[in-house]
N, C-alpha and C positions, 0 to 999 in steps of 0.2 A: 820810931821811924817805920815807914812802910817799906818792906823789902820783897823783892820778887826773885825767886830762885829756880834753878833747873836741877833735877835729880837724875842720878844714874848716867853719869858722863864718862866716856872712855877717851883717854889720851893715847899717845904713841906708846905708853907703857903696856897697853893691851895690843895684842896682835892685829886687831881689827880697827884700832884707832888711827886717825890721820893727822891730828894736830898735837902739838906739845901742850902741856898745862899752861904755859905762858901764852901761847896762841889762843887757847880756849878762853882764858881769862880776858884777854884783850877783845876777842870777838864777842863774847857775851856781854861785856861792859858796853860795847857799842850797840847792842840790842836792847839795852835798858835793864839788864839784870843786875842784882846786887850780890848774889851768891851762887856758887856751884857746889854740888855734892857729887864727888867722883864715885865710880864703881868699876875699878879696874879688875880684869879677870885674874883670879887667884892663880890659875895654872900658868899664867905668863910672868908671875912675880917670883922673886927670891928676896933674901934679906936686903941686898943692896938696892933693888928696885923699889921695895917698900920704903926704904929710907929716902930714896929719890922722890917718891910720891909725897911723903911727909914734908920734905924740904921744899919741893917746888910749890906745894900747896901753901906753905907759910910764906914763901918768897913772893907769891902773887896775891897775897892778901894784905889789906890795909884797912883804914877806918871807913872806907867807902865800898869795899868789895871783899868777899870772903870765899876762899876755896877750902872745902872740907874734904879731907881724904876719905876714901871708901873703897871697899873690896867686894867683888861679886864672887860668891862661892857656888860651884856646881856640886850640889849635894847628892843628886842622882843624875841620870843621863839628861833628863829634860827639866828637872826642878833646880832653879837657881835662887839663891838668897843673897841680896845685897845688904852689906853691913855698912851703913853710913857712919862715919866717924871712927871706923876701925883702922888701926895703924899697926897691927901685927897679923901675920898669917895664922890661920887656924888649920891644924892638920885635918885631912879628910876624915869625915865622921858622919854619923846619922844627922838628919836635919835638925832635930831638937837640940842635940848637943852643940851643933854649930851656932844655933840661935842663942843658946845660953852663953857661949863664948863671946859672941857679939855683945851681949848685954854686959858681960864682965868687963869689956873694954869701954863701956858707956855708950855703945853704939845703938843705932836704930835699925831693926831688922825688917826688910821688905821682901815679900815673895815677888820675884821678878816675873814678868810676862806670863801670868797664870794661864793664858790661852794655850801655851805649849803643853800644859798638863790637863787641858780640857776643863779647867776650873774645878778639878777634882783633887782634893788634898786630904791627907789623914787628919783626924781631929786633933791629935796631940801636936802636930805641926802648926795647925791653925791657931791653937790656943797658946803657942809659944811665940809666934811672930807678932810684930807690932802692926804691920800694914801689908796690903796687897796692892799691886799696880792696877788700878781701875782703868787706866789708859796708859799703854806703852806705845809711843808714837811709832817705834820701829816695827812692832808686831800687830797692833790693833788698828792701824790706819793713821794716816798723817794728819787729817783735818778734824776728825771726830772719833770718839771712842765707839766701840761696837755695842749695840743693845745687848748682845750676848754677854759682853763683859759686865754690864750693869746687873743683869740677872744672875750671872755667875757669882759676882761679889755678894749679892744678897744671900745666896745659898751659903757662902762661907760665913757670913755674919750670923747665920742660925747656929753655927757651931762655936763661934766666938763673937758675941755681941759687942765686944770692945774693939773689934778689928777696925783699923783705920784704912782709908782709901787715899792713895797718892797717884798723881798723874806724872809720868816720867818721860824723859826724852829718849833714854837709851841711845845717847848721841855717839855716832862714830865719824860722821862727815857732814860738812855744811849743807850738802844737797838734801839731806834728810831732815833738816831743821824745820820746826814749826813753832810759832810764838805761843807756847804753852808755859804756864808758870805756877809755882807754889807761892802764894802770897801770904804774908804775915806781918804783924807788928812786932818789932824787936827793939830792945834798949840799945843794942850795939851789934855791929856786924862781925860776929865771932862764932866759933864753933859751938860753944856751950848754949847760948840763948837760942840759936837756930835749932839745934837738936832738941832742946827742951820744949820748944814750941811744937816740933813734930811729934815728940813723945806724948805731949798733952793734947794733941789735936787742935792746936790753936793756929789754924791756917785754912785757906780755901784753895781749891784747884780751879784754875781759870784760863780760858782762852777766849778768842773773840766770840765764838758761838757756843761755848760750854762753860758751865759753872757747877761745881759740886763741892759741898763742904767736906770736912775731914771724915765724916761718917759715910761719905759717898751719896748723900742725899741730893737729888736733882728735882727741881720743881716739875710738877705734872706737865706744864706747858712745854718746858724744855725737853722733857722725856718724850713727849709726843712728837715734837719736831725732829728729835734725834732719830726716831723710828722712821719717819717719812724720808728724811734726807739720806739715811743709811740705805734704805731700799733703792732710792734713786741712784746713789753712788754704785751700788751693786750692779744695777742695770747698765750703767755707763761702762763699768769695768768689763762686764760680759760682752757688750757691744764692741769695745775696743779690742778685746782678745780675739773675737771673731773677725774683725776687720784686719787685724795684723796677720791672722792665720791665712785668710784668703788672698792677701796681697803680698805674702812672702814669696 
């Protein structure tokens, strides 16, 4: 079956989440999604909250919808790694060790919002992780990824040719939602086949105006349009900022 999912989702188990897992599942079902992969902030969790994450994910999953637990780890001040499928807290440690622990739990390790680190990352970290967010709706822009993100990802792939690209919601509230999805073919809507497809790069990143495969490849025509539209959006944002400044 064809399934569409959203990655890096925060519920009220995170300090900046606004919806419960049950509300998220219902809301995303209504938007035509078949799975969610959570990314709750590790610093907001304890053993009881992790168990709640696992229990609520299972309670809101069935044969037509799947909620996959996941935890976001702040490994440095600005570098965060999301472990999809992770169901145990990992003690604070260096990034590579955290990634290894994610893998020990059968999880999928994503470098979250790389723009916060200027798309600069140590080679050993890049060689350890599974994927980087080529588009994080919360940080890179709501409607399109940044051309800077695309070039930054290419630079990372020079150090790890197997690095995968994912587009994530980094969802906290409904106002920031955009119809962006990870699409794949799965035999069933459950944790293992979805994570396996992610790990093997059997998916595409898609929105209304954007498509990139699991390797982050974008057609030349779409890449050219992205550059043009991004420049126009920057001009609009600058004009809006000036207007608000002079009318305040």
